[in-house]
N, C-alpha and C positions, 0 to 999 in steps of 0.2 A: 504494500500500500504506500503510495507516494502522497505526502502531504504538500499542500500548497500554502505558501506564506502570503497572507493577505496584508498588504502594506497599510499601516495606520495612516490616516489622513492628517491628523494633528493630535498633539497631546493637549487635550482640552484643559486639564488642570494647570498646565504651564502657561497656556495662552490666555485663559480667562480665570485666574485664580480666585477672584472675588465671587464670581458666579459659582464656581466649583465648591468653594467653602460654604456658600449659602445652601447649596443642594445637600452638602454633608450635614449641615445643621437641621435642615428640613427632614432628612432621613433619620437622624437621631431622635427628633421630636415625634416623628410618625411611629416609631417603634415602641414608644412608651406604653406600658401596660398590656401589650399583646403577648400571647403565648409564643415563645420562640419557635416551636415546631410549626405552628400555624403561619407565623411570619414567613418562614422559609418556603412553605408550600405555596403561599400567595405570590411570593417573589419569583419562584420558579415557574409557576403557571403563566404569569404575565410575560416573563422572559421567553417562554416557549412560543406564545402567541406573537410576540414581537421579533422573534428569531434573533435574540441577542446572545451570541455564543459566550461572550465575556461574562455576562450575568448568570447564564445557565451554569457555567463552570464554577463561578464563585459561590452561588447559592446552593448548588448540589453538594459541593464540598462542605459548606457550613452545615447543611442538613445532616450529612453523614456524621460529622463531628458531634452533632447534637443527638445522635442516636437514631436518626430516621432510617427506616428499612429500605433496602434496595428495591424490594417489591413495590412499595408505595411510590418510590421515585420513578420506577419504570412505568407504572400505570397512571401517573399523574396526568399525562396528556389525554388519557381516556377515562378520567375520573367519573364521568357520567355513567359509564358501564361497569365500574368497579365497585365492589362491596367493601373496599379497604378504608374508606373515609367516613368519619362521623358525620352526623347531621350538621353540626356546627361547621366542620371543614367544608362540607358540600355547599352550605350557604355562603361561606366566604369565597369559595372558588367560583360559584355562580356570579357573585358580585364582582369578583376580579375580572371575569370574562366580559361582563356587561360594561364595566367602567373602562376596560382596556379597549374594547372594540367599539363601543358607543354606536352600534348600528342604528338604533332608533331611541337612544337614550337608555336609561336604566328603568326597566319595567316595574310597575307596582308589585308584581308577583316576586321578582327577585329581591327588591328592596324589603318587602314585608317578610320574606323568608329570612333575610339577614337579621331583621329586627327581632325575630323570634329567638335568636341565639345570642344577640349582643345588645347591651343597653346602649343608650345614646352616646355616652363617652367612648365605649369600646367601638361602636360603629363609626364614630367620627375618626378614631385612630385607624381603624381598618381602611376606611376610604382614603385617608391621608397616606397610609402605606401603599395602597394600590396606585395612587397618582404619583407617588414618589418613585416607585420602581419603574413606572412608565417613563418618568423623566430620565432616570439612569439608562433605561433601554434605548431611548431615542438618542441620547447623547452618545452612547457607545456604538450603536449601529451607524449613526451618521458619520462618526469619526473613524469607524472601522477598528475600534478597540477590540482586540481578540485575546483569548486566554494566552497568558505568557507575556503580555505587554504590561509594563508597570503602570 
């Protein structure tokens, strides 16, 4: 198997350090109060949708370090058909897909399902986490940041 080196377009952190630091601060704030395992599942699922290789590598490594099973990581892209996820995780993943894709907004059904499992503060944190990982995905995909680049 031959690997292809995809050249990074720019080092965003070096070129726009104030913006990068602001996104880091947003990321830290969005993580507050959320279950670390759920946090990684949400970030991985958004990164799958956005095809962000850097974030997929980063968050699957963190999930494994946190004790996440290989089976759950392998089935995450097909979570709808898998029985390995809790009702709370399924609600968070549905919201992740809706916020990431925004095909027709976030439906009442998806939002209400999330509200069944998260109080207002937790739901706000979850929404913040989802839009934050989308910022990272878009930054990394646009600049072609790939695993192995600093």
